[in-house]
TORVEXFI-398015 format. One record per atom (N, C-alpha, C, O): residue in three letters; x, y, z. Coordinates in pm, whole numbers, plus 50000, padded with zeros to 5 digits. Example, Ala and Ser with C-alpha at 12.3 -4.5 7.8 and 13.67 -1.06 7.14 Angstrom:
ALA513194943150780;ALA512304955050780;ALA513204967050780;ALA514244966850846;SER512854977550708;SER513674989450714;SER512905000350787;SER513415011450804;
***
This chain:
UNK500524988650002;UNK499985001549995;UNK500905013449997;UNK501875014350072;UNK500615020749928;UNK501525035849856;UNK500655046949981;UNK499475050549973;UNK501465049950069;UNK501075058250165;UNK501025076150078;UNK501925078749998;UNK500405082050094;UNK500805091649985;UNK500195104550097;UNK499155104150163;UNK501135114850094;UNK501055126250186;UNK500785141450113;UNK501375145350013;UNK500015146950169;UNK499235156750062;UNK500385167750083;UNK501035169850185;UNK500455173649967;UNK501435183749933;UNK501145194349989;UNK502025197450070;UNK500235202049984;UNK499505216449965;UNK498205214050099;UNK497285222350097;UNK498165203250207;UNK497095201850261;UNK495645206150244;UNK494985201450152;UNK495315211950300;UNK493395212350298;UNK493235221850156;UNK492175224550100;UNK494425225750121;UNK493985240649982;UNK492895233949904;UNK491685236249897;UNK493845222749834;UNK493045214149693;UNK491615208249780;UNK490535210849726;UNK491585202949868;UNK489935202749941;UNK488905211549971;UNK487735208749999;UNK489655226449958;UNK488865235449990;UNK488635240449846;UNK487525244649813;UNK489495240049774;UNK489015247349613;UNK488485239149532;UNK487615244049461;UNK488705228449517;UNK488425220749372;UNK486465219049365;UNK485775218649263;UNK486105218549476;UNK484425215049445;UNK484135230149367;UNK483615229049256;UNK484405242649409;UNK484095259549363;UNK484835258549206;UNK484385263149102;UNK486225250249226;UNK486375254049074;UNK485755242048979;UNK485725245048859;UNK485285229749012;UNK484465222648922;UNK483015230548885;UNK482565233348774;UNK482485232849013;UNK481425240448985;UNK481675254448845;UNK480795257448764;UNK482525258248850;UNK482235266048759;UNK482795264748654;UNK482465271248555;UNK483895254648656;UNK484125250548485;UNK482885240848459;UNK482655240048338;UNK482195234848521;UNK480935228948492;UNK479435239448413;UNK478505236548338;UNK479865251148476;UNK478755258648442;UNK479405271448306;UNK478825281348262;UNK480555266848277;UNK481105276248224;UNK480515279848077;UNK480625291548043;UNK480145274348021;UNK479265276247894;UNK478105282347886;UNK477605284847776;UNK477475286048013;UNK476355294048056;UNK476715305348080;UNK475945314448050;UNK477925308348137;UNK478475319948152;UNK479205329448068;UNK480275325548021;UNK478705344648033;UNK479175349847924;UNK480375359848000;UNK480235361948121;UNK481755366847916;UNK482195373447978;UNK481935384648061;UNK482655388748153;UNK480565390448011;UNK480395402248108;UNK479915397148239;UNK480115405348328;UNK479365386748278;UNK479005382548442;UNK480245384948537;UNK481395380448540;UNK479175398548652;UNK479915395848755;UNK479345388748837;UNK478125388148845;UNK480235381448918;UNK479845372149054;UNK479895379749125;UNK480615389749123;UNK478795375049234;UNK478665378149349;UNK478295368549429;UNK477685358849383;UNK478595369449554;UNK478615361549639;UNK479095363049824;UNK480115369249854;UNK478375357849913;UNK478745357550046;UNK479425344350050;UNK479075335049977;UNK480635343150157;UNK481625332050107;UNK482155333550271;UNK482085341350366;UNK482875316950223;UNK484225316350309;UNK485115317750233;UNK485035321550116;UNK486395313950312;UNK487455319050197;UNK487775307950120;UNK488605310150032;UNK487435299050127;UNK487515283450052;UNK487105287749925;UNK487745289349821;UNK485645289749957;UNK484455294249819;UNK485085301849765;UNK485675297549666;UNK485275315849799;UNK485795327549704;UNK486975325649638;UNK487195332149536;UNK487945315849689;UNK489625312249638;UNK488985302449549;UNK489555305949445;UNK488305293849517;UNK488045284249433;UNK487135289849320;UNK487275284349211;UNK486225299849328;UNK485445303849248;UNK486365317049153;UNK486275320149034;UNK487245322749265;UNK488455334049178;UNK489305324549122;UNK489645329349014;UNK489765315449134;UNK491195308049083;UNK490255301048973;UNK490435304748857;UNK489435292948992;UNK488435292848832;UNK488325299348753;UNK488685295048643;UNK487835311248760;UNK487325319748688;UNK488635324548624;UNK488675325548501;UNK489735327548700;UNK491345331648648;UNK492025322248562;UNK492735325548467;UNK491785310148600;UNK492135295748518;UNK491805294148364;UNK492455290348267;UNK490235299448388;UNK489265294848267;UNK489205301148160;UNK490385304348144;UNK488485306448046;UNK488425313147942;UNK487295327448004;UNK487135336347921;UNK486725328848112;UNK486025335948161;UNK486695348848211;UNK486365360348179;UNK487935344048317;UNK488985358748337;UNK488105368248419;UNK488465379748446;UNK487115363848452;UNK486155379048527;UNK486775375148682;UNK486905364648745;UNK487085390048711;UNK487325393948844;UNK486215387048943;UNK485085390648910;UNK486225379649037;UNK485095376649121;UNK484975390249191;UNK485795399449189;UNK483945389749246;UNK483465403949333;UNK482425395249452;UNK481515386949442;UNK483195403049576;UNK482345389649687;UNK482595405049820;UNK483535412749838;UNK481105403749895;UNK480945406450003;UNK481355399250141;UNK480775388950175;UNK482355404650218;UNK482665398750359;UNK481395397850465;UNK480615407250450;UNK481175392050529;UNK480035394450615;UNK480615390950756;UNK479955395050852;UNK481495385550775;UNK482035380650924;UNK483455387450948;UNK483815386151065;UNK484035391850896;UNK485505397550906;UNK485925408450806;UNK485175410650711;UNK487295416850821;UNK487625421150721;UNK487715420650558;UNK487255409950518;UNK488085427350472;UNK488405422850311;UNK489845418250338;UNK490215408150277;UNK490875425450437;UNK492195420550416;UNK492865409550485;UNK494035405750487;UNK491195403150573;UNK491455389050655;UNK491325383850536;UNK492435380050497;UNK490185381050432;UNK490075374050334;UNK490925371250203;UNK491005360950136;UNK491565384350186;UNK492815385850092;UNK493545376650144;UNK493715367150068;UNK494165375550267;UNK495465370050300;UNK495075356750306;UNK495835347450274;UNK493545354950357;UNK493455337150386;UNK493455332250233;UNK494115322450200;UNK492815338050159;UNK492475334849995;UNK494125333049952;UNK494475323049888;UNK495025342649989;UNK496265343149945;UNK497015330649997;UNK497635322549927;UNK496895330350102;UNK497565313950135;UNK496895302750053;UNK497775298549977;UNK496085297850038;UNK495115289349970;UNK495985287749860;UNK496675277649840;UNK495925304449740;UNK496355302649601;UNK498095300049661;UNK498885294049587;UNK498345302849738;UNK500135303849750;UNK500545286049844;UNK501635284149898;UNK499615277149842;UNK499165262149867;UNK499375254349735;UNK499735243149700;UNK499045263649689;UNK498105257449504;UNK499535263949436;UNK499505263249314;UNK500265267449469;UNK501585274649375;UNK500705280549278;UNK501135278349165;UNK499545287749277;UNK499125289749157;UNK499805302049075;UNK499655303348954;UNK500505310249150;UNK500955320949096;UNK500455334949051;UNK500715342548958;UNK499685335149149;UNK498725347649132;UNK498415353549277;UNK498365346449377;UNK498205368649279;UNK497945374249419;UNK496615376849398;UNK496075381349297;UNK496075373549512;UNK494515375549544;UNK493795386349493;UNK492725384549435;UNK494355399249510;UNK493975412449465;UNK493355412049330;UNK492325417349289;UNK494225404549270;UNK494035403649097;UNK493095395949057;UNK492635397948944;UNK492705387649120;UNK491365377849090;UNK490025378849159;UNK488995373749115;UNK490135388649317;UNK488675391249322;UNK488905401849395;UNK489965406249439;UNK487895405249405;UNK487595420649444;UNK486585421349597;UNK485355420949606;UNK487545422449697;UNK486345420749815;UNK485935431149915;UNK486695437349990;UNK484695432149907;UNK484205445550000;UNK483535440350148;UNK483285428950185;UNK483365452250212;UNK482715444450351;UNK481565451350337;UNK481245461950283;UNK480705438050431;UNK479065441850425;UNK478995435750567;UNK477865432850605;UNK479905433550641;UNK479845432250791;UNK478655441250873;UNK477735438550949;UNK479115451550823;UNK477595462550904;UNK478055461251080;UNK479205461951125;UNK477105459751139;UNK477365463451261;UNK478335450151333;UNK479015451751434;UNK478255439351270;UNK478995430151291;UNK478795413651260;UNK478045412051163;UNK479185403651306;UNK478975393251271;UNK477575390751279;UNK477485394651395;UNK476465387751253;UNK475635382251284;UNK474945395351335;UNK473885395251272;UNK474945402751386;UNK474295413751382;UNK473525425551303;UNK474185434551253;UNK472205425351294;UNK471785435151194;UNK470925446751234;UNK470245449051334;UNK471255455051094;UNK470635467851175;UNK468925461751129;UNK468715450451085;UNK467925471551150;UNK466575469251094;UNK466335468250968;UNK465555459950920;UNK467195479150887;UNK467055483950739;UNK467315465850678;UNK466445459350620;UNK468785460650714;UNK469025441950665;UNK467945435850656;UNK467425431450554;UNK467535435350767;UNK466085427050828;UNK464825430750746;UNK463985421750742;UNK464565440550688;UNK463775444450636;UNK464075440950478;UNK463205437850397;UNK465035441550460;UNK465615438750309;UNK465545424650282;UNK465515420050168;UNK465515416450412;UNK466135404150380;UNK464235393550331;UNK463935383850262;UNK463415404750428;UNK461975403450403;UNK461475407950327;UNK460295404550317;UNK461965417450230;UNK461365425550109;UNK461855418049977;UNK461355418849865;UNK463245408550030;UNK463525400149897;UNK462605387649905;UNK462395380349808;UNK462155386050014;UNK461435371750021;UNK460155371349978;UNK459665360649944;UNK459285385849973;UNK458065388849948;UNK458135391849805;UNK457045390549748;UNK459095395249731;UNK459155400649608;UNK459445391249522;UNK458855390149415;UNK460545382249570;UNK460925371549468;UNK460765357749543;UNK460875348849459;UNK460635354649619;UNK460455339749673;UNK461565333949723;UNK461595322449769;UNK462635342449716;UNK463665337449746;UNK464085343049886;UNK464065355249905;UNK464505333449992;UNK464625332650128;UNK466015336650146;UNK466855328650104;UNK466385346450197;UNK468085345850227;UNK468015348450379;UNK467105352750449;UNK469105344850402;UNK469125342350567;UNK470045360050613;UNK470735366350534;UNK469715364350771;UNK470275374550796;UNK471845374850811;UNK472465385450805;UNK472355364250828;UNK473975364650854;UNK474455362250745;UNK475595366650731;UNK473915355350635;UNK475515356250563;UNK474675359850409;UNK474725371650376;UNK474155353550345;UNK473435358250181;UNK472555373650222;UNK472435381650130;UNK472115376350324;UNK471305384950359;UNK471985398050354;UNK471675408350294;UNK472785395850417;UNK473895407250463;UNK474865408350297;UNK475215419650264;UNK475205397950214;UNK475705400950106;UNK474975408450010;UNK475335418149944;UNK473935402750013;UNK473135409249897;UNK472555418149934;UNK471855422049840;UNK472375426350051;UNK472535439550109;UNK473155447250058;UNK472795456649986;UNK474585442450104;UNK475905451150054;UNK476295453549911;UNK477115461549867;UNK475305442549832;UNK475565445649673;UNK474555456849635;UNK474745465449549;UNK473785455849691;UNK472375463949620;UNK472665478549678;UNK472335489149624;UNK473405477049810;UNK473745492249866;UNK474645495849787;UNK474535507549752;UNK475855487849727;UNK476745494449652;UNK476225498349512;UNK476535509149463;UNK475225487149429;UNK474685492649329;UNK474215505449342;UNK474485514049258;UNK473335508449471;UNK472725521649465;UNK473175533749492;UNK472545543949466;UNK474485533449556;UNK475445542549585;UNK476815544149426;UNK477375554849402;UNK477005534549365;UNK477505535649284;UNK477165526549122;UNK477685516549072;UNK475995535949075;UNK475415529248968;UNK476125525348866;UNK476005514248814;UNK477325538448812;UNK478085536448702;UNK478625521248738;UNK478565510748673;UNK478965523048818;UNK479975506248840;UNK479295497248806;UNK480005488248762;UNK478025494348802;UNK477155483748792;UNK476535485248637;UNK476155474548591;UNK476405494448567;UNK475705498348465;UNK476275488448349;UNK477455488148313;UNK475435481848306;UNK475365472248194;UNK475965460748208;UNK476355454048113;UNK476145456348376;UNK477005444548410;UNK475955432448447;UNK475115434748534;UNK475985420248385;UNK474885412548433;UNK475735403748530;UNK476965402748529;UNK474795397148620;UNK475265395248769;UNK474855380748792;UNK473815375648751;UNK475675375648852;UNK475465365148901;UNK475425363249033;UNK476555359649068;UNK474525364049145;UNK474715363549270;UNK474495349249298;UNK473465343549263;UNK475575342949366;UNK475725327349431;UNK475255332249577;UNK475745340849650;UNK473875322049601;UNK473485323249753;UNK474045308949803;UNK473815297549764;UNK474645312649879;UNK475335299049932;UNK474845292750052;UNK475385283250110;UNK473505300350093;UNK472835291250216;UNK473045297450341;UNK473505308750359;UNK472695289950420;UNK472885297650612;UNK471665302150617;UNK471605313750657;UNK470255295150580;UNK469245298450607;UNK469265297750765;UNK468635305950832;UNK470075286650827;UNK469435281950947;UNK469565297651077;UNK468975300251181;UNK470615304351001;UNK470595318151044;UNK469575325951090;UNK469915335651157;UNK468085323751067;UNK467415327351079;UNK466535324051185;UNK465585330951222;UNK466865313851227;UNK466095307051352;UNK466445317251485;UNK465615318751576;UNK467815324351485;UNK468565332651571;UNK467555343851577;UNK467185348651684;UNK467185347351477;UNK466555365051437;UNK464975361951484;UNK464225370551440;UNK464465354151542;UNK463165353551507;UNK462735365451588;UNK462165373251511;UNK462785371551744;UNK462285379751771;UNK462485391851690;UNK461525399351674;UNK463605394551638;UNK463965407151530;UNK462975409051455;UNK462355419651443;UNK462745397351394;UNK461535394951244;UNK460375401851263;UNK459895412051213;UNK459945392151370;UNK458585390251417;UNK457465403351393;UNK456285402751358;UNK458345416051428;UNK457395425351368;UNK457235423351219;UNK456115424951169;UNK458425419351133;UNK458465423651023;UNK457515409950934;UNK456955410150824;UNK457625400451022;UNK456815390850960;UNK455515387250960;UNK455025378250892;UNK454875395151046;UNK453215399751108;UNK452865407650953;UNK451685408950919;UNK453855412150874;UNK453135422850776;UNK452945414950664;UNK452315420450574;UNK453515396850631;UNK453675393750534;UNK452015386650482;UNK451075382950552;UNK452145386750358;UNK450625384050322;UNK450965370450252;UNK451965365950196;UNK449445364950285;UNK449695346550183;UNK449385349250021;UNK448655358149979;UNK449955341549955;UNK449745343649825;UNK448035341749819;UNK447205337549900;UNK447955347149680;UNK446225347849636;UNK446045335249555;UNK446425335249438;UNK445575326049601;UNK444995314549475;UNK443785318749431;UNK442825323949486;UNK444095314249287;UNK442815315949242;UNK441645308449237;UNK441775296449217;UNK440325313949253;UNK439365304249278;UNK439045292149210;UNK438265283549251;UNK439855291849074;UNK439525275648996;UNK440095268049093;UNK439295261149156;UNK441435267049127;UNK441785257349190;UNK441355255149327;UNK441335262849423;UNK440875238649309;UNK440405231949416;UNK440815231749545;UNK442025230049563;UNK439895233249666;UNK440495232949797;UNK439795223749859;UNK439155226449960;UNK439825212749808;UNK439145202249941;UNK439835192749972;UNK440675188949890;UNK439725187250076;UNK440125172650141;UNK441725177050115;UNK442455168150069;UNK442325190750143;UNK443935194150110;UNK444275195049995;UNK445445197949970;UNK443465192849905;UNK444085189149772;UNK444025208849703;UNK443055216249682;UNK445245210649690;UNK445225223149649;UNK445405236549729;UNK445645248349700;UNK445195229349843;UNK445385237549951;UNK446785243449940;UNK447735236049911;UNK446995260049969;UNK448715265049966;UNK448995268050103;UNK450175267950139;UNK447875271250203;UNK448125272350354;UNK447215266950455;UNK447475268150575;
***
């Protein structure tokens, strides 16, 4: 039996799923796409490296929700160095701060945004990760419209819905204002069939 020692530690394990994801979807992504996401360091490193190594060559934009951008630039650089990628993290990713008041601490505006996105689109963002990242993205779009003009955007929602459970009390006043979906009268509503709620 051959004993193989990892040369670069966990870096390849952290990066390969994201790189594979990006390669798999490369045919559906155009050059003009700006990718946005909330992230862990491994996710942003994998997507950024995947874009850099591919024909896309799009600089990935990310919003940090739990630490400052410098922390993540350094973290991503460590993974890239472990892979001997020969690229500087600042050249392949743009990281902006969307932490707000702090990790998992929300302003009323952020919570209202999460509720409004769910009401308008049916997409549920959590207030800890994806909600803060999307809020940061929309805020930046509002404050810097020329920067975003004409761009196609792929926002990658990486999950985190369990963060909603910790915000039940803060969300109560907002959730009380939600309305149920109107169901057309032709849809049968007997014995549980066709019932929406």
